[in-house]
N, C-alpha and C positions, 0 to 999 in steps of 0.2 A: 572507315569511321575516324573522325578527327580525335587526336589525343586530348583528353580532358584537361581543361585549364590553359591549353596553348592554342586552341583552335582560332582561326581567323575568319574574316569575312572577305571574300574575293569578289569584287565587282568587275564583271566582264560585260562586253557588249560593243556595239559598233561605235565609231567616232561620234561625238556630239550627243550622246545619250545621257550625259551627266555624271559619268563615273567619278571624276575628280571632285567635283562640287559635292556630290552626294557622299563620297567617302569621308570628306572632312566633316560633314554634318552628322553622319552616323557615328563617327569616332567621338565627336563632341557629346552626343546623346548617351553613348555607352561609356564615356570617360576612359577611352583607350587611345592608343597611338594610331596613326595612319601613315601609309606610304603611297606615294604616287610613282608607279613603275616608270613612266615616261620621264618624269623629272629625274629619277635616280639614274636612268640610262644616260640622259643628257649630261648629268653631273660627272658620271664615270668616264664618258667619252669626251667630255669637254667641248661638245658641239650639239646643235639642235638635231631633233629627229629628222627633219627635212634634209639637213646637211649629211647625216649618216646615209639616208636613202640615196641622195644625189651622188655622194662620193663612193660609197661601198655597196649600195644596192639593198634590196629587201632581204635577200638571203642572209647577208651579214647581220643586218639589224635583228632578224629573228634569232640568230645565234646569241647575240648579245642579250636580247630579251630573255631567252631561256636561262642564260647564266645568271642574270640579275634575279629572276624569279627563284632560282635555286638558292641564291644568297638570302633573299627575303624570307623564304620558307624555312631557312635554317635558324631564323631568330626564335628564341624561346617563346616570347609573347608576340604574336603577329598583329593583333588589332585588325584594322581595316586596310585592304590593299586595293587601290584603283589600278586596274590592269589596262594595258594598251588594247586597242580594238582587235588586233590580230593574235593575241596571246593564245587563243583557243585553236589556232591552226596547227599547233604542235600537240599531238595526243599526249605526250609526256607531260606537258604543262597542265593539261586538264587533270590527269591522274594526280599530279603533285598537289594541285590546289584542292582537289577533293580529299586527298589524304590529310591535308592540314586544316581544312575548315569547310565552310559553306560557300558555294559558288552561286552568286545571284547575278542574273543577266539583266541589264538595263536595255530596253529596246525602245524604238520609236519608228514611226512610219517614215518611209523614204523622203516624202516631201517635207516633213518636219526636220529631218536631218539636214536636208539641202538648205532649208531656210536658216538653220543655225550656223551652217558653215560657208554659205555662199560668198561672204566677204572676207574669209580667211585665206591667207596665201600659204600657210605652213602645213597644209595637208597634202603630202606628196602623192598619195594614191588618187587624188582628185585632180591632178595636173593633166587633164585630158580634155578633149573637145566638148564632151557632154558629161559633166560631172554628175548630174542627176541620174542619168542612165548607169553610170559607173557605180553609184551608190546602190541602185537596185541590183546590179549584177553581183556586187560584193556581198550584199545582205543575203541574197539567194544562195551564193556559194558557201557562206559561213553558217547558214541556218542549222545544218545538222550538228555543228560544234556548239553553237549557242544553246541548242535544245538539250545539251547534256548538263546544263546548269541545274541546280537544285530547285530554283524558282526563277520566274521572269516577272519583271515589273515594267510595264509600258509607261514611259515618261512623256509620251506625246502631248498629253493634255493635263498633266499635273505639274506642280512646282517642284523644285529640288527639295524643299522642306517636306512636302507631302511624300515624295519618293523616299526620302530618308526615313520618315516614320514607317512607311510600308516595309522597307528593308529591315529595320529594327524589329518590327512585328514578326516578319517571316523568320528572322534569325532566332528570336526568343521562342517562337512557337516550336521550332525544330530542336531546340535545346532541352525541351521538357522531357 
C-alpha cells in the first residue's frame, strides 16, 4: 500500500504507447509534478538511450534504470512517473513502484506500435531485420510483467487526452 500523501502514478508499458505524453497531461490535470525516467537517465548519463545501448548494452542500461527509479521513488512527493518500456523486467522495480503508488500500464496493439515507431531511428531494440515481429516477441515476453499493473489502458484507438482522463479516473477511483 502506498504511503498516504506521497503516492505516485507510474505509467509503464511498451514503447510508443504514450507514457511520456500522457504523464505530462495527467500531471497537469492533477496539478502535480512529473518525471520522465528516460530523460532523467539521458541527463545523468550525458548521452541518449540509444548510445547507452550501443556502447554499454542493455544489461548496463537496466542497472542505470533501476538506480534512477530508486532515486525517483525516494522523492517525498512523486507525482507522475513515465517509465521506460522495460522497467518491468526487474521484479524489484515492480515492487518498488507498487510500494510507492499506482502502476498503470498503457498498451497498444503491435501494428499500432509499429506504425508509431516505424520512422524513428532511436529505438535500439528495433534495430533488427523485422521490427514488427520483434515488437510482437517483446510484447509477448513482457506481458506477465505488464499484467502486474494495477490497471491497463489500451491507447490504440484513443487520443493522449482521452488516455490521460482515463488514467486520472482510474487513479482517483482507487484512492477512495
